[in-house]
N, C-alpha and C positions, 0 to 999 in steps of 0.2 A: 462852330459859331456860338457866341455867347448870347446873341439876340438876332433873330432873322425871321420875323413874322411876315406873312403875306408873300411867301416864296412860291414859285411855280411848283405844282404837284407833278410827280413822276408818272410814267405810264402805268396805269392800273392802280394808282394810289388814290385813296379816298381823301378829299379835302378835310382839313382840320378846322377851318374857319368858315363862318357863314358866307363870306364873299367868294368862296370857291378856291382859296389858296391853302397852302400848307405851311406849318411852322417848322423851321429847320434848326431851332435852338438845340444845342447839344450835338449836332452832327458835324462832320468834318467836310471841308470844301473838297471838290473834285481834285484829283491828282495831288493830294496833300497827305502823304503818309505820316503817321505819328512819329515814327523813327526812321532815320536814314543815316547811314554812316559809311565811311570808306577807310581803308587801311592800306598802306603801301610800304614796301621795303625794297631798298636797292643796295647792291654791293658792287663796288668797282675795285679793280686791281690792275696796277700797271704791269705790262709785260716786260720782264727784265731785258736790258740791253736795247730797248727800243723807245720811241716816243709814243707808243700805243698803250691803250688801256681797254680792258674788256669789262663788261658789266652784265649783271643779271638783275631782273626786277620782277616782283610779284605785286599785284594789286587785287584787293577784294572790296566789293561794294555790296551793301545789303540795303534793301528797301522793304519797309513794313507793309502790311495789308493796306490797300487803299481802294477807293472808288474812283473810276476813271471818268464817269459821267454822272454827276450828282443829280441831274434832273430825272433819274429813273431809279426805281427800286428793283429793277430786274437784275438777277444774278450776273448776266453778262457784263454788267458795269463794274463788277468787283474783281480786283486783281489780288491774288494771294501774294504773300511775302516771297521774295526771291533774292538770291545772292549770285553775283557774277565774279568769276575768277579769271584774271588775265596774267599772262607771262610775257616777258620781253628779255632778249639777250642781244648785246651789241658789242661792237668794236669801233674804237675811234681814237682820235689824237688826244693826248693828255691835256693839251691846251684848249680843248673843246671846239676847235675850228671845224671839225667834221665828225660824223658818227654814222655808222651803218647798223641798223637793228633789224632783227626778225622778231615777230610777235605773234601771239595766239590769244585772241579775245574769246571770252565765254568758254573756256576749256571744260567747264562742267556741263556744257550743253543745256543750259537753263532756258526753257521756253517761257516767254512772258509777253504781255501786251504793253505797248506804250500809248495806245489810243484805242478807244472804242467809240463807235458812232451808231446811232439808231438809223435804220434803213427803212424809210416809210413804205417803199414798194414791198420789201421783204415782210414787213409787218402785215400788209394786206394778204400776202400769200400764206403766211404762217398763222393767220387768225389773230393777229394783234401783238405778237412778240417783237423783240428787237432783233 
């Protein structure tokens, strides 16, 4: 944020303004990594003497560190950078009218969160954490 005064303060965060709000200037919005990229490559080859074509494909996607719930300063809201590697192999008609593929997603077995939510009841039981 280039300018975000009077924002909601996070769990356990001391207000920075007299009105009980926090200034988020310089912070990043939730679920907004600074860098995110993907790269894919595919190779296809006709099968001699047929109207068939086989192909293989690999895709890699990388997501930078990010906070999944900006209204908290608790570490559970932080997601470390991660990368996902996917493979695909297929056989189909050269004219593209049909294709059968087998695939494996996240072959590097990367564990990551796509969403984090504060649990009010759990916070009571844990003494105030998320």
